[in-house]
C-alpha positions as CSV (number, residue, x, y, z in Angstrom):
1,M,-10.7,8.1,2.8
2,K,-10.8,6.0,5.9
3,G,-13.7,5.5,8.3
4,L,-13.7,5.7,12.1
5,V,-16.7,4.3,14.0
6,L,-16.9,5.0,17.7
7,A,-18.3,2.2,19.8
8,G,-16.7,2.4,23.2
9,G,-19.7,3.6,25.2
10,S,-21.4,1.4,27.8
11,G,-25.0,2.5,27.1
12,T,-26.2,3.0,30.7
13,R,-29.5,4.5,29.6
14,L,-30.3,1.2,27.8
15,R,-30.2,-0.9,30.9
16,P,-31.1,-3.7,31.5
17,F,-30.2,-4.7,27.9
18,T,-26.7,-3.4,28.1
19,H,-25.8,-5.2,31.2
20,S,-25.0,-8.2,29.0
21,Q,-24.2,-6.8,25.6
22,P,-23.1,-3.5,24.0
23,K,-25.8,-1.0,22.9
24,H,-24.2,-1.1,19.4
25,L,-25.3,-4.8,19.1
26,L,-28.9,-4.3,20.1
27,P,-31.2,-5.2,17.2
28,V,-33.4,-2.9,15.2
29,G,-35.2,-4.1,12.1
30,G,-33.5,-7.5,12.5
31,K,-29.9,-6.3,12.5
32,A,-27.4,-4.9,15.1
33,I,-27.4,-1.1,15.3
34,I,-23.7,-0.8,14.4
35,D,-24.3,-2.8,11.2
36,Y,-26.3,0.0,9.6
37,G,-23.5,2.5,10.1
38,I,-20.8,0.3,8.7
39,E,-22.9,-0.7,5.7
40,A,-23.6,3.0,5.0
41,L,-19.9,3.8,5.1
42,A,-19.1,0.9,2.9
43,A,-21.8,2.1,0.4
44,A,-20.1,5.5,0.5
45,G,-16.9,3.8,-0.9
46,I,-14.9,3.4,2.3
47,R,-12.9,0.2,2.4
48,E,-10.7,0.6,5.5
49,M,-12.3,1.4,8.8
50,G,-11.2,1.7,12.4
51,V,-13.6,0.7,15.2
52,V,-12.9,2.4,18.6
53,V,-13.8,0.0,21.4
54,G,-13.8,0.2,25.1
55,V,-13.4,-2.2,28.0
56,E,-17.0,-3.5,27.8
57,T,-17.4,-3.5,24.0
58,D,-14.0,-4.8,22.8
59,R,-14.6,-8.6,22.8
60,P,-18.3,-8.6,21.8
61,L,-17.7,-6.2,18.8
62,R,-14.7,-8.2,17.6
63,E,-16.7,-11.4,17.7
64,H,-19.7,-9.8,15.8
65,L,-17.8,-7.7,13.2
66,A,-14.7,-9.9,12.8
67,D,-12.4,-8.6,10.0
68,G,-15.2,-6.7,8.2
69,S,-15.1,-8.9,5.1
70,R,-18.8,-9.5,5.1
71,F,-19.3,-5.7,4.7
72,G,-16.8,-5.6,1.9
73,L,-14.1,-3.7,3.9
74,H,-11.2,-4.3,6.3
75,L,-11.6,-3.4,10.0
76,H,-9.0,-2.4,12.5
77,Y,-9.8,-2.3,16.3
78,I,-8.6,0.7,18.4
79,F,-8.8,0.5,22.1
80,Q,-9.9,3.5,24.2
81,P,-9.1,2.6,27.8
82,E,-11.6,5.0,29.3
83,P,-14.6,7.0,27.9
84,R,-13.0,10.5,27.8
85,G,-15.0,11.9,24.9
86,L,-15.1,11.9,21.1
87,A,-12.0,14.0,20.7
88,H,-10.1,11.6,22.9
89,A,-11.3,8.7,20.7
90,V,-9.8,10.5,17.7
91,L,-6.5,10.9,19.5
92,C,-6.5,7.2,20.3
93,A,-6.9,6.5,16.6
94,E,-4.1,8.8,15.4
95,E,-1.8,6.0,14.3
96,F,-4.5,4.3,12.3
97,L,-5.6,7.6,10.7
98,A,-2.1,8.3,9.5
99,E,-2.8,11.9,8.5
100,E,-5.5,11.0,6.0
101,P,-9.1,12.4,5.8
102,F,-11.7,10.2,7.5
103,F,-15.4,9.8,8.1
104,L,-16.2,9.8,11.8
105,F,-19.5,8.0,12.7
106,L,-21.1,7.3,16.0
107,G,-21.8,3.6,16.2
108,D,-25.2,4.0,18.0
109,N,-26.6,6.4,15.4
110,L,-28.9,5.5,12.5
111,L,-29.4,7.8,9.5
112,Q,-31.8,7.4,6.6
113,D,-29.7,9.5,4.2
114,P,-26.8,8.0,2.3
115,L,-23.4,9.1,3.5
116,G,-21.7,9.4,0.1
117,D,-23.0,13.0,-0.4
118,M,-20.9,14.1,2.7
119,V,-17.8,12.5,1.3
120,R,-18.3,14.2,-2.1
121,E,-18.8,17.6,-0.4
122,Y,-15.6,17.2,1.5
123,L,-13.6,16.1,-1.5
124,R,-14.8,19.2,-3.4
125,E,-13.6,21.5,-0.7
126,G,-10.4,19.4,0.1
127,K,-9.9,20.7,3.6
128,G,-11.7,21.6,6.9
129,A,-14.7,19.5,7.7
130,V,-18.3,18.6,6.8
131,I,-20.7,18.0,9.6
132,A,-24.2,16.5,9.5
133,L,-27.0,18.7,10.9
134,K,-30.7,18.0,11.4
135,D,-33.6,20.4,12.0
136,V,-35.1,19.4,15.3
137,P,-38.0,20.9,17.4
138,N,-36.0,20.8,20.6
139,P,-32.5,22.1,19.8
140,S,-31.7,22.8,23.4
141,D,-31.3,19.1,24.0
142,Y,-28.4,18.8,21.5
143,G,-25.3,20.4,20.3
144,V,-26.4,23.2,18.0
145,A,-24.7,24.8,15.0
146,E,-24.9,28.5,14.1
147,L,-24.4,29.4,10.4
148,D,-23.2,32.7,8.8
149,A,-24.8,34.4,5.8
150,S,-22.7,32.2,3.4
151,G,-24.0,29.0,5.0
152,K,-20.8,28.0,6.8
153,V,-20.7,26.9,10.4
154,V,-19.3,29.7,12.6
155,R,-20.1,28.4,16.1
156,L,-21.1,25.2,17.9
157,L,-22.9,25.3,21.2
158,E,-23.6,22.4,23.6
159,K,-27.3,22.3,24.7
160,P,-27.7,26.1,24.8
161,A,-30.6,27.6,26.7
162,R,-31.2,30.0,23.8
163,P,-30.2,28.1,20.6
164,P,-29.2,30.3,17.7
165,S,-30.8,27.8,15.2
166,S,-32.8,24.6,15.1
167,L,-29.9,22.6,13.6
168,A,-28.7,19.8,15.9
169,V,-25.3,18.3,15.4
170,V,-25.6,14.7,14.3
171,G,-23.1,11.9,14.9
172,A,-21.6,12.0,11.3
173,Y,-18.6,14.1,10.3
174,V,-16.0,14.2,7.6
175,F,-12.6,15.5,8.7
176,G,-9.3,16.4,7.3
177,P,-6.1,15.3,9.2
178,E,-5.9,18.8,10.9
179,I,-8.7,17.7,13.3
180,V,-6.1,15.6,15.2
181,D,-4.1,18.7,16.1
182,A,-7.3,20.5,17.0
183,C,-8.3,17.6,19.3
184,R,-4.9,18.1,21.1
185,E,-5.8,21.7,21.9
186,V,-9.1,20.8,23.5
187,R,-9.4,21.1,27.3
188,T,-11.6,18.9,29.4
189,S,-15.3,20.0,29.4
190,P,-17.5,20.3,32.5
191,R,-18.7,16.8,31.6
192,G,-15.1,15.5,32.1
193,E,-14.6,14.8,28.4
194,L,-12.7,16.1,25.4
195,E,-15.5,17.3,23.2
196,I,-15.4,16.9,19.4
197,T,-17.5,20.1,19.2
198,D,-14.7,22.0,20.9
199,A,-12.2,20.6,18.4
200,I,-14.4,21.7,15.5
201,Q,-14.6,25.1,17.0
202,V,-10.8,25.2,17.0
203,L,-10.9,24.5,13.2
204,I,-13.5,27.4,12.7
205,D,-11.5,29.8,14.8
206,G,-8.4,28.9,12.8
207,G,-10.1,29.8,9.5
208,R,-10.8,26.3,8.3
209,P,-14.1,25.9,6.5
210,V,-16.6,23.8,8.3
211,L,-19.5,23.0,5.9
212,P,-23.0,22.0,7.1
213,H,-24.7,19.0,5.5
214,R,-28.5,19.1,6.3
215,L,-30.1,15.7,6.5
216,R,-33.3,15.2,4.7
217,G,-34.4,11.9,6.1
218,W,-34.7,10.6,9.7
219,W,-32.0,10.4,12.3
220,K,-32.1,8.3,15.4
221,D,-29.7,8.2,18.3
222,A,-30.7,4.9,20.0
223,G,-29.9,6.0,23.5
224,N,-32.7,4.6,25.5
225,P,-35.5,2.0,25.2
226,E,-38.0,4.5,23.7
227,H,-35.5,5.6,21.1
228,L,-34.7,2.0,20.3
229,L,-38.3,1.3,19.5
230,E,-38.5,4.5,17.4
231,A,-35.4,3.4,15.5
232,N,-36.9,0.0,14.9
233,Q,-40.0,1.7,13.5
234,C,-38.0,3.9,11.2
235,V,-35.9,1.1,9.8
236,L,-39.0,-1.1,9.3
237,D,-40.6,1.6,7.2
238,D,-38.0,0.9,4.6
239,L,-38.4,-2.9,4.8
240,Q,-38.5,-4.9,1.6
241,G,-40.6,-8.1,2.2
242,E,-39.4,-11.6,1.3
243,S,-40.3,-15.1,2.5
244,R,-37.6,-17.7,3.0
245,G,-39.6,-19.6,5.7
246,K,-43.1,-21.0,5.9
247,A,-46.5,-19.2,6.5
248,M,-49.4,-21.7,6.8
249,D,-53.0,-20.6,7.2
250,C,-51.8,-17.0,7.6
251,E,-53.1,-13.6,6.5
252,L,-50.1,-11.4,5.5
253,T,-50.5,-7.7,4.6
254,G,-47.7,-5.1,4.0
255,E,-44.0,-5.8,4.0
256,V,-43.1,-9.0,5.8
257,L,-39.7,-10.5,5.9
258,I,-39.6,-14.2,6.9
259,G,-36.2,-15.6,7.6
260,E,-34.8,-19.0,6.7
261,G,-36.3,-21.8,8.8
262,A,-39.0,-19.5,10.3
263,R,-42.5,-20.8,10.7
264,L,-45.8,-18.9,11.0
265,E,-49.0,-20.9,11.6
266,R,-52.5,-19.5,11.8
267,C,-51.3,-15.9,12.3
268,T,-52.4,-12.5,11.1
269,V,-49.4,-10.4,10.2
270,Q,-49.6,-6.7,9.4
271,G,-46.3,-5.4,8.1
272,P,-43.8,-4.1,8.4
273,V,-42.6,-7.1,10.3
274,V,-39.3,-9.0,10.4
275,V,-39.4,-12.7,11.5
276,G,-35.8,-13.9,12.1
277,E,-34.3,-17.2,11.1
278,G,-35.8,-20.1,12.9
279,A,-38.4,-18.0,14.7
280,R,-41.9,-19.4,15.3
281,A,-45.4,-17.8,15.8
282,E,-48.7,-19.6,16.2
283,H,-52.2,-18.5,16.8
284,S,-51.0,-14.9,17.0
285,R,-51.3,-11.4,15.6
286,L,-48.0,-9.7,14.6
287,G,-47.5,-6.1,13.7
288,P,-47.2,-3.5,12.7
289,Y,-43.6,-2.7,13.6
290,V,-42.4,-6.0,15.1
291,S,-38.9,-7.5,14.9
292,L,-38.6,-11.1,16.0
293,G,-35.1,-12.3,16.6
294,A,-33.6,-15.6,15.5
295,N,-35.3,-18.6,17.1
296,S,-37.8,-16.5,19.1
297,C,-41.3,-17.7,19.7
298,V,-44.7,-16.1,19.9
299,L,-47.7,-18.2,21.0
300,S,-51.3,-17.0,21.3
301,C,-50.4,-13.3,21.6
302,A,-51.0,-10.0,19.8
303,V,-47.6,-8.3,19.5
304,W,-47.0,-4.9,17.9
305,K,-44.4,-2.1,18.0
306,S,-42.0,-4.4,19.8
307,I,-38.6,-6.0,19.6
308,L,-38.1,-9.6,20.6
309,M,-34.4,-10.5,20.6
310,E,-33.0,-14.0,19.8
311,E,-34.6,-16.9,21.6
312,A,-37.1,-14.7,23.4
313,Q,-40.5,-16.3,24.1
314,V,-44.0,-14.9,24.8
315,E,-47.1,-17.0,25.3
316,G,-50.7,-16.1,26.2
317,L,-50.1,-12.5,27.1
318,G,-53.0,-10.9,25.3
319,D,-52.0,-7.6,23.8
320,L,-48.2,-6.8,24.0
321,S,-47.0,-3.5,22.6
322,H,-44.1,-1.0,23.0
323,S,-42.0,-3.8,24.5
324,I,-38.5,-5.1,24.3
325,L,-37.5,-8.6,25.4
326,G,-33.8,-9.4,25.6
327,R,-32.1,-12.6,24.5
328,R,-33.7,-15.8,25.9
329,A,-36.2,-13.7,28.0
330,K,-39.6,-15.4,28.6
331,A,-43.0,-14.0,29.4
332,S,-46.2,-16.0,29.8
333,A,-49.6,-15.8,31.3
334,K,-52.1,-18.4,32.4
335,V,-54.9,-16.0,31.6
336,P,-54.7,-13.3,28.9
337,Q,-53.7,-10.0,30.5
338,G,-55.1,-7.4,28.2
339,K,-52.7,-4.6,27.3
340,L,-49.1,-5.0,28.4
341,S,-45.8,-3.2,27.9
342,L,-42.6,-5.0,29.1
343,L,-38.9,-4.3,29.2
344,L,-37.1,-7.6,30.1
345,G,-33.3,-8.0,30.0
346,D,-31.5,-11.1,28.8
347,D,-32.5,-14.4,30.5
348,S,-35.4,-12.8,32.5
349,Q,-38.5,-14.7,33.2
350,V,-42.0,-13.4,34.0
351,C,-45.1,-15.5,34.5
352,L,-48.4,-13.6,35.1
353,D,-51.3,-15.5,36.9
């Protein structure tokens, strides 16, 4: 079975961070979002994978992922010239898929559940599709699946006013090769896209079995800054602490991962916290739920529920929470400012008097 990861979107809802890098490369828990999906597919036994890239994501993703060998698989890059929907992305990958079954995964999604169960469910059936579903309190905000008495999917509805169930369609699917022909039958939706939900409905209407796979763990679509921070918190809840750097005159509780060359001095750290390689913190309180990128710096601050990307710096701010600082962003204050929440894009600078 092959894998197909979709990573062509521009991520406009994650501005300002996606002005300078794809949303799939934004960090949560110390790693790029897309790394989690690729690692999960590799753990499910997939060894050959296509990554669908667009105009804005092509070069950065090639540089970050390379040939895929560090994940234990081989990557192919498939160019989607314009964002015309998930079904269009599948059609762009037709030559790579070569009439084989494949696992389709959205590169900005994060799932706690292992993906191997979905692969095994498809292999037992041998045709049709398996789609991931998650019980949500607000199904009208998502694509929603309707199931029949036998438990098979009979209808998919996009953001219905009166949802037939609470089962949202998640960005993880296992398809047989017949989905490609189904994608060809799809017509452009009111959003101007070829929808994968419409292609799945073609399978259903043609008598192909579409099986639901209900997720037990959390699911995050890191589509905006709030969701990015939520994803960071979910990932850090599963953190395994380890120290490869130095912590001097510090009080550490909970799971704390200190990267190679990182240095903590006179800090109180309440895990889960990730301190990236070469990062530095002094006279500060970190955590819970903090990810410090490589070579970032925290001086005389309290930082919690926040993401600082590589080479970001904060100094003297007081209490910083629910914040995201892009690469090389700097924020400082001459006088501690009390409680602050900041969203700073790459190379931004803020000084508070």
